[in-house]
C-alpha positions, 0 to 999 in steps of 0.5 A: 670180813667184807668177803665173808658177808658178800659170800653169805649174801650170795648164798642167801640170795641163791637159796631164796631164789631157788625156794621161790622158783619152787614155790612158783612152780607149785602155783597154777590156774585152772580156767573152765567153761561149763554148760549145765542143765537141770536133772529133775524136771520139777520147777525152774531150770536154772541151768546155763553157761558158766566160767570159772577161774581157779588159782591153786597150790600144788600139795604133793605130787597129785593134789591141789587146793585153791580158791576160785570164782567166776560167773554163771549166766542162766534164765529164771522164770519170774511171775510178773502179773496175777491180775486177770490172768497169770503172766511169766517171763524168762529173765536173764540172771548172773550169779557169782560163785565163790568156792574152795576147790580141791583136785586129786590126779591119778597118773595112768600111762599118758592120760590123767584122770582126776576128781575134783570138788567145789564147795562154796556160795553163789552170790545173787541178789535180784529184786522185782515187783508184780501185782496180784488180785487172786492170792488174797480174796479177803482183800478188796483190790490189787496187792502190790508184791515186792520179791527178792531172789538170793543165791546160796549154798554151792556144791559140785563134785566132778570126775574127768581127765587131763590131756597134757600138752607139749609144754607141761600144761593140760586140757581138762574134760569133766562131768559134774554134778551141781547142787545149787540153793536159792532163797526168795522173799515176797513182801505183799504190801497191802496185806502186810505179809512176808513169805519166805521160800527156798529151793534146791536145784540139782544139775549135770554139767560138762566142763572143758578147761585149761591148766597152766 
């Protein structure tokens, strides 16, 4: 009886170890660096440098799905004064994307083309203040303004190629389109007025990465 129990335990351990090993082999991580720039010349250019970390799970032979995050460093043009003359400044900001990522690979000889898509939300919360004497001529004196900038919807499809290494890992190079939305709010204190706004930014991006 003891021998049978011991044999069953050994068999269960071997099966579990093999299954766990197979599941681990289906898990990978995609690290990427990106440089993006605005496609259109209208408004603020929120292009900049980004990095992404995307753990993923292999589905079948060609597809992966995962959830990723990272950071984006960019500049935003802020109005800082509207009294006498209009003054702006370039402010360095950091947004944090959180997204679902899907990838599909096409095996062609020694190279592997792929398509990929990131869909999620870019987190940003920036508060700043300025003054205006021009926007409300009916008000006597300067109006204090408290402004807030928030992130929003993120959508980024890409196409690229995977370059294999000797240890079954890959370098990746891809071109991407990025749609990023931002929302703003300005509170004009003395006149008790709140103005909300939103903007969509269309960017082109180059990404290089490593999959292991």
